[in-house]
N, C-alpha and C positions, 0 to 999 in steps of 0.2 A: 505494499502500499503505500502511496506517496506520503513523503513529507515534507511537498512544497509550503504548507500551511507553517511551518517551522522555521522556513528560513527568514523570517523577521527578526527572529529572536536571536537567530546564527549573527545576521547585521548588527542588532543592536548592541551585542558584545563587542562587536569591533569598532562601530563608530557613532553609539550613544543612537540619538536622533537625528543626527545630521551625517545621513548616507550622501557621499560624494555623487555629483550630478551623473557625473559619466559612468559611476557605478549603476545607477537607477535606469540609467537609458540605457544600458545592454543587458538588462536585466531581463528574461521573459517573464510574463505571468504565471507561468506554469512550472519554472524552474523547481527541480525536486534536487535538495541537498543529498538526500539519500541514493541519489542515482548518480551524484557527480556533475548536475547540470553548475552546479554554483555552489559557493561557501564560501569560509572565511581562514583567514593565515594570521594567527596573532602571534606576534614578534614581541621577545624579551626587551625590544629596543621601545616598545608602547606605538611602536606604528603600525599599526593592524591593518590587514588589506584584505581584498574580497577576491574571489577568483571566479570566473564566468567561461564555461566552455561553451562550444558551438552546437552542442546536442540538440537543440530544440528547435532553433531556428537558424541554419549554417551559413545563409544568404545573408540575414538580417544583422548575425554577429560580425560576419566580414566587414559589411559595409561601417558598422559601428567602429570597430576597432581600426582599421584603416582610416576613419575620419579622424578619430581621436589620436592617432599614433602613425603617422605618415612615415613612412619607410621599410616596414614590415610587410610589405606586398609580395618582394621576393620568397621570402622563407614561406608565408601563406601558399602560394602559389609552388611551392616546391612538396607541399604537403603529399604523403603518398594516400592512396584512395584508403579509407576508411581510419586515418589515424586521428586521432582526439585533438583539436585546437584550442586552446584556452589562454585567456590572459590573466594575469594576476597583478591588481593595482589597488592603489591607496587612491586614486581619482586622478593622480599626476601622474607620478611616478609608475612606470608598468613595464614587465617581460611579457613577453608573446610568446607561448611555448607550440612545438609539437610534443605531444605529451602520449607516452606508451607506445612510441617507435617500436620496442621491439616485439609487441604484438603483431604488428604487421609486416616491419621488415627485420624479421631477425638477423638476416644478414651485415646487416649495418653497426651492430653491437654497440646499440646506443640505446638508453631508455629514453632521454629525452633532448631536445633541442630548446634553447631559450633566447632569443635575442630583446636586447637591451634598445630602444628607441632612442634614448637619450646619448649612450654612450655608444651606440652603432655597433655594439659588438655581438658575438655568437659564441655561447658557451654550451660545451657539449657534457651531457650527463651520462656514463657510462656505468654498468653492475660493476661491482668489486666482490672481491672473496675477503679481503684484508682492508683493514684501513690505512686509509693514506699517513706517510710521516707527520707528526703534529697532531695527531685526532686519537692518542693512544687511550684518553680517557673514557671514550666512547665505547670501550670493548662490551661493556652489558647491550648494547643494542646488537652485536653481533650473536646473541644467542636467540634471537626472534625477528623476523622479515627481512627485508632487504636491504643490502647496503648500496650505495651507488657514490662515486668520486665526481664532482663537478669541475671542468677546465676552461679557461677560456672565458674574458670577460671580466677580469680581475681577480681576487685572490682567490686560491680553492675554497670548495664549499665538502661537506659531506650529507647525502642525502638519505635517509633511512626512511623506508616505506613500511609500516607495521604489518600489512597484508591482513589486518584485523578484519574486514569485510568477508575475507574468504576462511580465514583460519578458525574465525570465533574466540581467537586467543587474545581477547580486550584485556583484562587483569593483566596476562603476562606482559603484553606490549607496554602498559601503564608501567608497569614498575620497572622495566628495562629503560624508559625514557625518563623517568624522575631519578633513576640512580644514575643517569649518565648525567643528564643536564638540570633535572629539575624540572619543574610545571609553572607555565605563567598564571597569574592572579585571575586574570581572565577567562583561562580554560578551566581552573578550579571551580570559579562561579558556575559556568556553563553545565558544569556535572552535577550541580547542588540543583539546578533549574530546570535542565531539558534531558529527558530520557532517551538513552540509547546513544549518548556522545562519547566519541573515542578519538585516540590520536590517529590520525589516518597516516602522517607525515612528518618528520621532522628535516629543517634544513638549517645545519650547523656552520656557522659561517667562522673562518681562521682565527677573528678576534672574541668568537665565543659568544657571539650572538647567535640565538635561536629562533628560527619562523616554524610555528607550530601549525600543519594544516589540519583542522577539526573535522574528523568523520560523524556521521550520522547512521546510525541501522535504521533499515526500513520500517517502518509500523507494523505491528502484527494485527 
C-alpha cells in the first residue's frame, strides 16, 4: 500500500514548513516514499535535502530538472534504458544521479553516476568489498548492507546502502549505523513519530559529515 500520505511528514523533518520552491515544483502529487519516488536526506551538518526520482512522470521530471539546473542534459541523455534518474537537492544546491546502474548495466561496474551542476563535475560510485583508506572507523557497516566508494568531484566519500527494504534487517542496520557514525537528531525524531522509518543509506564524507537517506517501509 502507498505511503504517499506520509511524504509531508518526511519533508517537514527536513525543511519544517518551508519546503523549497524547486523541491515542491518537482514533486508529483502521488509520490510514494516507500517506492523511492521521493524522500529526504538528513545531514549531520543541518543542511537537509530532498530527493525526487523520475519514476512517476519521467518527461515532466526531466523538464523540471533541466530548467532548474542547466548543464545536466548530457548525463540525462546518456541514461541507459530502465535506469532510475534522481535529483538530490536543498532547493539551490543539487546533484543529479543515474542511480542503480548496476541493475541495468552490470558491465559498467558502477552503482551510480552523480553530476554536480555547480561544480560541473561527474562522480563515479563503485561497489567495494573493503573500506578505502581513511575510513576504517566505519568497519561496523561492513557487517550488513553494501559498501561503495565515490571518486571524482571532490574529496572521497563512502556510501553505505543498508538493503533493509529487501533484507528486513532494520534493527541490525540501525545498530551498525549508530556504532559507526551516530544518528542525526532529526532521524531519531522521525523514528518516534512515523511508523516504518529506517535507514536506507549513509553517505560518509572524508571530513566526517554524514548524510542519512531515510527509508519508509510500505504500509501493511
